[in-house]
Kinemage of the C-alpha trace (Angstrom):
@kinemage 1
@onewidth
@group {chain A} dominant
@subgroup {mainchain}
@vectorlist {calphas} color= white
{ca met a 1} P -36.240 -17.605 5.315
{ca thr a 2} L -32.803 -18.208 5.072
{ca val a 3} L -29.755 -19.199 2.548
{ca met a 4} L -26.950 -20.097 2.797
{ca leu a 5} L -24.450 -20.988 0.078
{ca lys a 6} L -20.426 -21.902 1.082
{ca val a 7} L -17.072 -22.496 -1.659
{ca asn a 8} L -14.266 -25.049 0.019
{ca asp a 9} L -11.191 -23.870 -2.342
{ca thr a 10} L -9.944 -26.558 -1.211
{ca asp a 11} L -7.852 -30.139 -1.977
{ca gln a 12} L -8.768 -32.166 1.203
{ca thr a 13} L -10.576 -35.212 -0.288
{ca arg a 14} L -14.189 -36.255 1.182
{ca ile a 15} L -14.599 -31.672 1.750
{ca pro a 16} L -17.443 -30.835 -0.352
{ca glu a 17} L -16.310 -27.755 -2.852
{ca tyr a 18} L -20.216 -26.580 -2.232
{ca ile a 19} L -22.620 -26.142 0.241
{ca thr a 20} L -26.119 -25.035 0.047
{ca val a 21} L -28.464 -24.739 3.129
{ca ile a 22} L -31.711 -23.591 2.615
{ca thr a 23} L -34.506 -23.193 5.551
{ca trp a 24} L -37.922 -22.065 6.069
{ca gln a 25} L -38.805 -21.428 9.295
{ca gln a 26} L -42.553 -19.873 10.209
{ca thr a 27} L -45.080 -19.791 13.681
{ca phe a 28} L -48.985 -20.298 13.298
{ca lys a 29} L -51.373 -20.915 16.039
{ca asp a 30} L -48.587 -20.625 18.641
{ca val a 31} L -46.280 -23.811 16.827
{ca asp a 32} L -42.897 -24.064 14.984
{ca tyr a 33} L -42.181 -25.080 11.649
{ca lys a 34} L -39.335 -25.502 9.825
{ca val a 35} L -38.231 -27.502 7.182
{ca gln a 36} L -35.030 -27.129 6.307
{ca tyr a 37} L -33.009 -28.808 2.542
{ca ala a 38} L -28.736 -29.260 3.104
{ca gly a 39} L -26.481 -30.457 0.691
{ca gln a 40} L -22.780 -31.029 -0.440
{ca phe a 41} L -21.941 -31.480 -3.453
{ca asp a 42} L -18.440 -32.206 -5.099
{ca arg a 43} L -16.904 -34.197 -2.703
{ca lys a 44} L -13.412 -35.712 -4.081
{ca pro a 45} L -12.101 -38.915 -3.382
{ca gly a 46} L -9.504 -40.613 -0.973
{ca ala a 47} L -7.483 -43.063 -1.403
{ca tyr a 48} L -10.211 -45.685 -0.009
{ca asp a 49} L -12.963 -44.399 -2.089
{ca phe a 50} L -14.106 -46.837 -5.707
{ca leu a 51} L -16.148 -45.182 -7.981
{ca pro a 52} L -17.531 -45.942 -10.525
{ca glu a 53} L -16.378 -45.569 -13.780
{ca gly a 54} L -16.436 -41.999 -15.535
{ca gln a 55} L -17.822 -41.077 -11.784
{ca glu a 56} L -15.216 -38.222 -10.769
{ca tyr a 57} L -17.277 -37.323 -7.685
{ca leu a 58} L -18.200 -38.838 -4.411
{ca asp a 59} L -22.321 -38.945 -4.299
{ca asp a 60} L -24.034 -36.138 -3.014
{ca leu a 61} L -25.048 -35.658 0.516
{ca lys a 62} L -29.366 -34.220 0.394
{ca lys a 63} L -30.981 -34.042 3.694
{ca leu a 64} L -34.414 -33.307 4.302
{ca ser a 65} L -35.437 -32.565 7.008
{ca leu a 66} L -39.352 -31.216 8.930
{ca phe a 67} L -39.345 -29.726 12.435
{ca ile a 68} L -42.213 -29.320 14.369
{ca thr a 69} L -42.718 -27.026 18.032
{ca lys a 70} L -45.292 -26.571 20.466
{ca ser a 71} L -44.753 -24.520 23.651
{ca phe a 72} L -46.988 -24.806 26.395
{ca thr a 73} L -46.902 -21.447 29.363
{ca asn a 74} L -46.649 -24.519 31.622
{ca gly a 75} L -42.944 -25.219 31.137
{ca met a 76} L -43.444 -28.581 28.585
{ca asn a 77} L -42.314 -28.767 25.237
{ca leu a 78} L -43.471 -30.723 22.585
{ca asn a 79} L -41.002 -31.152 19.271
{ca phe a 80} L -41.225 -33.329 15.793
{ca ala a 81} L -38.726 -34.313 14.165
{ca val a 82} L -38.321 -35.574 11.149
{ca glu a 83} L -34.729 -36.271 9.345
{ca asn a 84} L -33.608 -37.251 5.960
{ca ile a 85} L -36.913 -37.637 4.959
{ca thr a 86} L -36.346 -38.794 1.397
{ca asp a 87} L -33.817 -41.882 3.092
{ca glu a 88} L -30.769 -40.519 0.899
{ca glu a 89} L -27.755 -43.127 1.956
{ca val a 90} L -24.697 -41.674 1.116
{ca glu a 91} L -21.462 -43.342 2.341
{ca val a 92} L -19.714 -40.088 4.636
{ca leu a 93} L -17.099 -42.691 4.518
{ca pro a 94} L -15.675 -45.769 3.003
{ca tyr a 95} L -18.528 -48.235 4.669
{ca tyr a 96} L -20.193 -46.151 6.701
{ca asp a 97} L -23.221 -44.664 5.334
{ca asn a 98} L -25.033 -41.826 6.695
{ca gln a 99} L -27.741 -42.246 9.191
{ca gly a 100} L -31.140 -43.424 7.384
{ca arg a 101} L -34.501 -41.442 8.057
{ca gln a 102} L -34.920 -40.896 11.707
{ca ile a 103} L -37.958 -39.580 13.549
{ca asn a 104} L -38.345 -37.970 17.109
{ca leu a 105} L -41.603 -37.546 19.418
{ca thr a 106} L -39.671 -35.589 22.316
{ca leu a 107} L -41.953 -34.251 25.294
{ca gln a 108} L -40.042 -31.892 27.811
{ca tyr a 109} L -40.599 -30.196 31.053
{ca lys a 110} L -39.093 -27.671 32.053
{ca trp a 111} L -39.584 -26.141 36.031
């Protein structure tokens, strides 16, 4: 398990003051599992951001993801990923939302 905490001391807009990433990674029966939570908090609004009355910061960016990987001895890898499990929708830039839930299944062969 890893924990990353970061504090930014800046006056730039949209740069989060606090960043957190918590990752849990484990292998069970030759299958790798990883769960990751990432969050960005206290982002100051820019000149083109419109906030509701009484709101001082932009909405927090939060993302919970799951990754499962199985490697085979013949050079094949099977990967399953669900990013942004909770389907958070937050404007990263004015009128541009972050990407919603993404589900990927990948089969890779190396020779």
